[in-house]
N, C-alpha and C positions, 0 to 999 in steps of 0.2 A: 573142627580145630580144637585146638587144644586153651586152657586158660591162656599160660605164655605167650602162644604164635597169637593168640585174639590182643593182648595187650600191646606184643613189640608193635602190629599191624597198625595197630588204632594208632599209637604213640606216633609213628611213623607220619599217617597221614593228619596230624592236630601240628603236629613240630614242623614238619613242610610247608602247610599251610600259616602258620603263626611266624616261618622266616620269611617267606613272601610278607607279608606285611610288616615285616620288621624291618627291613629295607626301607620301605618312604618311611618310616617312624626314624631311623636312625637319622636319614634324609633332616626331618625338621627337628628332632634332640640334635643333633652338632652341627648342624649348619645353619638352619633359618633360624631358630634360635638365639644363639648365640650373636646370628648376626643381628636380631631386633630390638633386643635387650641391653639395655648396659650391663657394667657388674652388679649394681646396685642391685636392679631388679631382679636378676640371675638369679645369685644369693639368697634370694628371698622367697623361689619357688619353693626349695624341700622341706624348707621349716615351715609354710605356709600348709603344703601338702602333710606334709607330718599331723601340726594340728587338726587336719581336718580327718585324717587316717586315726589318731587319736580318740575322736569325736565317734567316731563311726564303727568305735569296738563293740557294742552293742547289736548295731548291727551285721558287722559282721558272725558274732557269736549266734544269730538268729539264722545265717545263712549258714552256717559251718553245722548247726544244729538239724535245720531242718534237711540240709543235702543229705549229711547219713541217715536221715529215718526214709527219704523220698528213693535213695540207693538201698534200700532193706526193705521198703513196696513193691520198689519195680524186681528186684529179685525172687521175690515170693507172689510177682505175676499179679498182686493187690493195685489197679488200677484205680480203683473207686476211693479207696484209703488215697492214695498219691493225688489225687482232681483234689480231695478235699483239702489234704495237707496243703495241695501250694495254694489254693486261693488264699486259706485263712491266714497263710506266711505271709502273702503282700500285704495283708491285713495290717500285721503285727508289725513288719519292716517299715512298712510304712506311717505308724504310727510314732515309731523308736526314729525315725528322721525329723519328723518334726518338734520330739523332746530336744533332739540334739540341738539342732536350729536355734529351738529357743536358750538353750544353753547357752550357745556360742557368741549371740547377738548382742550381750551384755561385754564377752570378753574381747567380740575381735575389735575396739577402738585400742585397748590396749595394748595387744597385739601388733596390733601394723605400728604402733606407737615405737612398742620395743624394738621390730625389725626393721623401723625407719619405711613404712611402706606409706607411701601416701596417697596410692588409691584405695579407698575401703571398700570399695566395692569386691576389689581382689581376693580381697580377706572373706569377705560372703562367700563368691563364690569357690575359693581352694575349699570354704568347708564342705560347700555343697558338693561339691567332684567329690570329695574322701567318704561321703556318705553315699552319693549315689554310687560309687566306684563299690561300694558296699555291698551294695544291693546286687549287683551284675552273680556272684555266685551263686547265690539263689536262685536263678533264673537258669544257669549254665548247671546246675546241680541238676536241674529234671532233663539237660538233653543229657548230663554225666550219666542219671541216674536208665534212661532210655537205654544208652551208647548211643548216642547219637551225635557222634562224633565228624560228622560232614558237616552237618548243621554247625557244627563248631567252627570248623574249619572256615566256613563260607563267613561266619558272624566275623573274624579275624579279619578274612581278607577284604570284606567293605569298611571296615571301622578304618583302615588304616586309610585308604584315599580320603574320606569323610573327614581325618584329622588334618589331614596336610591341606586341601581347599580351604579349612575352617581358620589355619593360623594362615597360610597366605592373603587370607579376607581381613581377619581380626586383627591382627598383629600390630600392623602399620598406624591405626588408628589408637587403638585400645590397652597397645603394651600388655603387662600384666594381668591387667583384667581378659584381654582376647586370647591369653596362652590358657588361661581357665574355662571361658567361651570353648576354645576348640577340644579342649579336655573333655568337656559334655557333651560336646556334638560328636566324638566318636563314641561315647558309653552309646548316645542315644540308638545310632548306628543299629552297634552291637546289639541291644536291649528291639528293637526292630526284626532283627532275623529273628533272633531267639522266640520273640512270642510271636511269630508268622509260624514259626516251626513247630511252637508248642499251642498254637488254636485248637487243634482237636480237643487237645487233656484241657486247656482252660475253658471250652465254647460247653463240653460235652457234661450231657447229667450225672450229677452224678448219687440222685435220692438223697433218701435219708441216710446210706448209707457211707455215706460221703463224710459228715462227720462220726464216723466209727474211729479214727486216727488218735480222737481225744483221749481213748481210754489206755492212750500208750505214753501220754501226758507225762508220768510220774518218774519212767526212769528216763524220757525224755529230756525232763528237769534235772535229773542228777548229772545227766549226762550236760546239760546245760550250765551246770554249777562248773564241771570241770573245764569246762570250754572257755568259759568268760574268763576265770581265774589265768588262764595260760596264756588268752588274750590279751586281757590285762597290762598283767605284768610282762608280757612281749613287746609291748607297745611302748612302754616305758626308757628301754635304750634309746629308740630312735627318735624320740622326740626331744628328750636331753640331746643327743648328739647333734641335731638339727639347730637347735638353740644353744649351743656352743659355739659351733660354725658359725654363725649366723653373726650372734652378739657379740665375742669375743676375739674375732680372728678380723685382719685386715679385711676389704671387701674383695681385693682382689683373690686370695685365698679362699673366700667362702664361695666367690665364682667360678674360683677353679675345681672346687670341690661339687660343684654341681657336674661339669662338665666331665670331669672324671668319673660322675657314676651313670654318666650316659656310656661309655664306654665298659666302666665294672659290670653295669648289670646287663650285658651281652652273656656273664656266668649265668645269669639266672635264667637263659632258655629253657635248657636242655633241664636242668633242678625243675623250673614252673611249669615247663611241660608236662614232665615227668609225672608231676603232684597231681597235675588235673587227670592224667587217664587212671593215676595209679590207686589214686582215693573211693572210684566205684568199684574197682577191680577187687580191693582189700576187703568194702563191706560187702560183697557177693560172695567171697572167699569163707570170710568167718559165718556169713548165714547157713554157709552145707557146711560148716564146720572144716574148712581145709585151709592149708598156711599157705602165707601169700610173701614168709622172710624171701623165698629165692625174685620173685619181679621186686622186694624192698632194696634186697642186695645189689639187684643189677643195677638199679637205678641209683643207690649210692658211688657206685664203682662210674658210672659214666656221667652224673655230674662231677665229682671231682676232677676225675681226668681231664673231661672234657675245659675244669674252670684250670687245671693248669696248665694244660697246651695255649690254651688263651692268654693266659697271664704271662706266659713266655714269650707267643708272638707279639706283645702291649712296648715288653720292655725291648725289643728290637726297634720294634715299627714306627713306634708314637714318637718319640724325639724326630725322629727322621720326619714324619706325617705334620704335625703341627705348625710347624715352620710354612708349611705350606697354605694351610685353610685360614681366609680371611675374619678375622674377629681374633684368631688364636695367640696375637705375639707377643699379651700380658700371661699366655696361660704356658708356655714354652717348657720355661723351668721347672713346672709341677710334670710333667710328660711322663716321664717314668713313673710316678705314682701311682698312673692309671693301674699300669702293672700290679702294683703294691695294691692297691684298692678289688680289686679282679678277683686276686687269692684271695682276700679276707673275705670276697661278695661268697664264693666259689665253697667255704669251708661255710657260711651260715646258711645257703639253700642247700647243702648234704645234709646235714644237721635238718632244717625246715622238712626235706623229705621224709626223712626217720619219724619226726613229729607227728607230719600228716599220716604216714600210712600208721601210727598208736593209734591217734587218734580214731583213724577210721576204723580200725579194732577194739575200741571203749580200753584203751594200754593205755594210764596216767600216770606210771611208773616214772616217767621223764621228768613230772615237776618235783623229783624231789630234786633234781642239780641244778635244774631250768631257773625255777623261782630265784633262789638265791645268786646263778652266773648273771641271770637279768637286773636284778638287783643289785649286785657289786659292780655290773659295768655300769651303769646309769650311774651309782654314787661316784665310782675312777672317772669317769668322762666329766662328770660335775666340778670334782674336784681337783682334776690333774691334765682335763683338756685343753687351758688356755693355753698360750706362747707359741704356738705352730699349728698346720696341719699335719707335719708328720707327728707330732706327738699324738695329736689325736687317733693317726691312721697307727700306731704303734700298739695303743691304746685297744682301739680296737682289733687289734692282729692275735693280743695276746688273751679277748673273752671269746674270740672265734675258735681260736686252738682250743682254748679248756674246752670249750661245748661238745666242737668235736670228738675231744680225748670222752670227754663224760661219757658222749655218745658209742664210741669202742668200746669201752667198760661195760657198758649195759647189753649191746649185743652181742659181747662177750662172754657174760655173768647168764644170760639168758640160754646162750649156748652150751654153756655146759651144764645149766642142773637140766635142759630138755635128754641131755647124752648123759645126766643119772639117773632120771626116771624113765628113761624108755629101757637103761639095763636093770633098774629096779621092778619094773615090770617084766622083763624078758627072764 
């Protein structure tokens, strides 16, 4: 079977399983949570998650670096070094988790006061959720490296009903804290399936050769420095945006933004799944000296096309749907903004798919424009993001289009350079 055929079949398997799980997640995010959390608590969800995600950057960097190396070992058929790497990576990630929790502890009272969150436990749970969520790619990377996409599909199918059951049980009595406990329960279910699928790799004997992967520490460290730079810079605009919306806008608009993101994140379904499957294929292709650009180009086209179609659907559907949903009365005037945010999300996810492919191939030229664009977006949001949610979305769209334009320019430049190189060689 060709590389392209295996890629698209794996993508369809994981995509189908994740979309079945998303049917339950949609009920939780669009109906259950808005019905059980008031405007104030609803608007605090995304800022708390953004803060937890920002602190999780080191764990996420470790996950990305080890993911790529695991894929390289799997492509080479080196199970011994893969086993040693995974075991050591879990220890390093646990240390990063504890360090991030220690950093978060003195910041949480200030953050909860800023976000008007009365339950301080919710802040701690939000940070724990962000850190544990950053752990997950490390486990998933082992399944990706082994191309065990059936186990990936099973993990997603189990996590969704566990999340629903936990939310139904915990939200009524615990509110915002119950929300993050429900998210943690979902991740625990995912990790349970993944650990079961990897039990042979985790328990198998590696002997002295299991530490042989450490000979690759120097190139891994160079790669990690570039990933860390990209991750740290990329996390800033999201955190700034969440804080601006929560602190500078009325509660009804911050609550509306949470609901809008539940719809707009549907645009990530295609791009997120594509990146999940594309990464190990790109690593393997590079190890064999092959090109993976056609897979990336197909992924970009699918992500953008699906996002545009979804935005058009929301533009016509949601103004009719919002008045019919209990608890949405205050958010009816914002219904069409979901289509606007979906368009923004589709542009960002398409760019992210390109960045993920570039990281898989150790190609970080995109940082030349990604860093100034990300920092510029954060500065613009902080300086001009007050006033209204629509103004924030205008800024986000301008930043997304600028980033997508730079991606297109990079791809065009690379294509012309390769053509010139081929002509010179001939």
